[in-house]
C-alpha positions as CSV (number, residue, x, y, z in Angstrom):
1,M,19.0,-12.0,16.0
2,K,15.3,-12.6,15.2
3,I,14.4,-10.6,12.1
4,F,10.6,-11.4,12.0
5,K,9.2,-10.4,15.3
6,D,5.6,-9.6,16.2
7,Y,5.1,-5.9,16.8
8,T,2.2,-4.0,18.2
9,L,1.7,-0.5,16.9
10,T,-0.5,2.3,18.2
11,W,-2.8,4.0,15.7
12,W,-0.6,7.0,15.3
13,Q,2.5,4.8,14.8
14,A,0.7,2.8,12.1
15,S,-0.4,6.1,10.5
16,L,3.1,7.5,10.5
17,L,4.4,4.2,9.0
18,K,1.8,4.5,6.2
19,V,2.8,8.2,5.5
20,C,6.5,7.1,5.4
21,L,5.8,4.3,2.9
22,I,3.6,6.5,0.7
23,S,6.2,9.2,0.7
24,L,8.9,6.6,-0.3
25,G,6.6,5.3,-3.1
26,M,6.1,8.8,-4.4
27,L,9.8,9.6,-4.4
28,I,10.6,6.4,-6.2
29,G,7.9,7.1,-8.7
30,I,9.2,10.6,-9.3
31,Y,12.8,9.4,-9.7
32,F,11.9,6.6,-12.1
33,Y,9.1,8.5,-13.8
34,N,9.8,7.2,-17.4
35,F,9.8,3.6,-16.3
36,V,6.7,3.9,-14.0
37,V,4.6,5.8,-16.5
38,G,5.2,3.0,-19.0
39,L,3.5,0.5,-16.6
40,I,0.5,2.7,-15.8
41,W,-1.8,-0.1,-16.8
42,L,-0.3,-2.4,-14.2
43,W,-0.8,0.2,-11.4
44,W,-4.5,0.6,-12.4
45,I,-5.0,-3.2,-12.4
46,L,-3.4,-3.5,-8.9
47,F,-5.5,-0.7,-7.6
48,I,-8.8,-2.2,-9.0
49,I,-8.1,-5.7,-7.7
50,T,-7.1,-4.6,-4.2
51,G,-10.0,-2.2,-4.1
52,I,-12.5,-4.9,-5.0
53,Y,-10.9,-7.3,-2.5
54,F,-11.3,-4.8,0.4
55,I,-14.8,-3.8,-0.7
56,I,-15.8,-7.5,-0.6
57,Y,-14.0,-8.0,2.7
58,L,-15.7,-5.1,4.4
59,L,-19.1,-6.0,3.1
60,S,-18.8,-9.7,4.1
61,S,-17.5,-8.9,7.6
62,N,-20.8,-7.0,8.4
63,E,-22.8,-10.2,8.3
């Protein structure tokens, strides 16, 4: 059985996958609220770093 296969998703399948994973993240965050809120600084740092990365990527791909 090959676990890591290449898949091609349509735009609506990719959107549905994103909604599913965001929902899972929210549920886990609600369930483990006391643990997650103690690491709020980590979530902000991850958000800022990935945001800067994608801004740089999108601006440099227009050249």
